[in-house]
C-alpha positions, 0 to 999 in steps of 0.5 A: 401260089405266087413265087419269084426270085429276086437277087438269088433270094427265094420268095415264097409269096404264101405260106407254104413248106415246098418251093420251086420243088424243094420241100422245106421244114421250118424253125421259127425260133432259130429262123433257120430252114431244113430241107426235107422230103418230098410228100405224097410220094414223090421223088426229087429228080434232075438237077436240085439247088439248096438256096442260101434263103426261102422267105414266106409270108412269116419272114425269111429262114436261112437253109442250114440243114438237109434232113434224115432221108431227105432225098432217100431213094430218089433214082433220078436225082442227077446231081446236088448243090448243098446250098451256101449255109448248109451246116449238117446232112442227115443220116441216109439224106441222099443214100440209094441215090444211084443215078446221082453224078455230082455233089457240090458242097457249100463252105459251112458244111460242118457235119455229115451223118452216118450213111448219108451217101450210102449206096451212090454207086453213080457218083464221079465228082465232089466239089469242095468250096476249098480245103480249108472247108472240107477238113472242117466237115465231121464225116460220121460212121465207121465205114466212110460212106457219109463221104460222097468220095467213098464212091466218087473218088475224085475231089474237085476244089471249085472247079480243079481237080485235086491230085496233089493236096497242100493244106492251107494255113489255118487248117488244124485238123485231119479227120477220120475219112476226110479223103476216103477213097479218093485219087489223091496222089499227095499230101503236104502237111502243114505246120499248123496241123495238131491233129491227124486221124489215120482214117482220113486216108483209108483206102487212098490208093494212090497216096503211097508216100506219107510225111508227118511234119515235125510240128505234129506230136500225136497222130490218132487211129480208129478204135476198132482195128476192123474199121481201118480200111486198106492202107496203101502207104509204102514210105511212112516218115514220122516227123521228128515231134511226133511222140508215140504212134497210138494201138492199130495206127497202121494195122494191117498196111501190107503195102508199107515197105519204108519208115522213118522213125522221128527222134522224140517218138518214145512209145509205139502202141499194141498193134501199130504195125502188126501185119505190115508184111511189106517192111524188111528192115526196122530201126527204132531210135534211141528215143523208144522206150515202150514197144506195145502188145503185137506191135510188129507181129506178123511183119512177115518180110522183116529181116532186120531189126534194130532197137535203140539204146532207150527201150526199157519195155517189150510187150507180149508177141511184139515181133511174133510171126516174123519168121524171116529175121535173120539178124537183130541189134539190141543197144540197150543193156539188158538191165534197162529192159524191166519189162519183157512179155510173153512170146516176143519172138514167137515164131522166129527162127532163132537158130538162124537169126543172130543177136547182136547185143552192146559191149559186155552184155553177152552174159547179162542177154543170156539171162533174159528169158526171151533171149536166151533162145537164140543159138548165135549172140554176138557183141557189137562192134563199131561199124566200118567207116563207109559201110552205109547199109550195113551190110559189113562191106564197103562197096558201090552199093553204099555209094549208091545209097549215099547218093540217094540220101543226099537226094532224099534225106528224109526218107532215112533213118537217124542210123543210117544218116549217122553213118552215111556222115563219112567225114563226120562234120554233122552235114551229108554232101559231096565231101561225104561223096569223095571221102567215100570214093577215096575209101573204095579206091 
């Protein structure tokens, strides 16, 4: 067989399925080729680069796919370039290539099938053509092993390792397992993004802060809570456009400590924050009307809970297992809460936890079966001017908190921000610091 390469075009001088060590299957209708396994028990090895085109005596074929099991158990394969035209990588295509160290993706890959890189424990680096092309890929399966990042941890765009990802304009979605197990430190989500699936960041150990932009109205989570993987986010900032937190979105995010809810949030789904044991304080904004089944169950370190004026429905076991709660602030009139599930506060020490209710609502709350069990129910009073942290005193701790708010305003709840506006001019700045210092003096 006579073979040569001209200007990057792989040319086969005679009809064949194998050229330059790569075996192909051809589709004469679409004029495309798919990389398949070698024949006669042979295995790919070393460094494989998939070309853009393959030409045969029957014409040229664009190489668009890697077939199922194409490189299965190729123990001596070191690196692979998927080619500039490859669009799909098949089921277990590279499974158990234990010596595979580097995978380079072309710009047109759109789908990677389940377990494509299962068992590729030697992977060290994954190279993408661009941020946009990487975010366009659908990684199939329910465990992330279709994505080589599952083992490699390190994503590079061209030749630069990505630790702080800034999504470019045009990226509209973050799909499941897009960055699974990666070493990302931060992600800046642009306002073009209309869909974020929380599985995109499964097991990202260094991603401690996640901010959802104001333009995003919804986020997605797995249908099976067991698929969520580990969540290492410590600070979660939900933008002002977000209207609901879906079922199980932050299920068992044990590292989560601070959650800032946006102004339009009205629905918190079932088990949305179940097991988020690092949260110590929750302030649900006035916009929240529904709190789902087990939404905050087993938030075992939760000390303080504030539920705004808009709540109408609290489902079963919403705060069950929150055994360290010492104070609950309810701002809605009792008559407005038309749906109360069973065992909402099961496991809460109601002899120790104080329930605060609106002025004139004490008797009404005592008539509700889920609230009458609290030994101490008090009516709310206006907060003391300058008491930013809500501990009932105005101290240097409030001044420290005010400075933190000025430096990081997006990490605070609307209620805290309202308390920080000492002079009530609608802004938080140096004039509020001066006003608070005067109060302290």
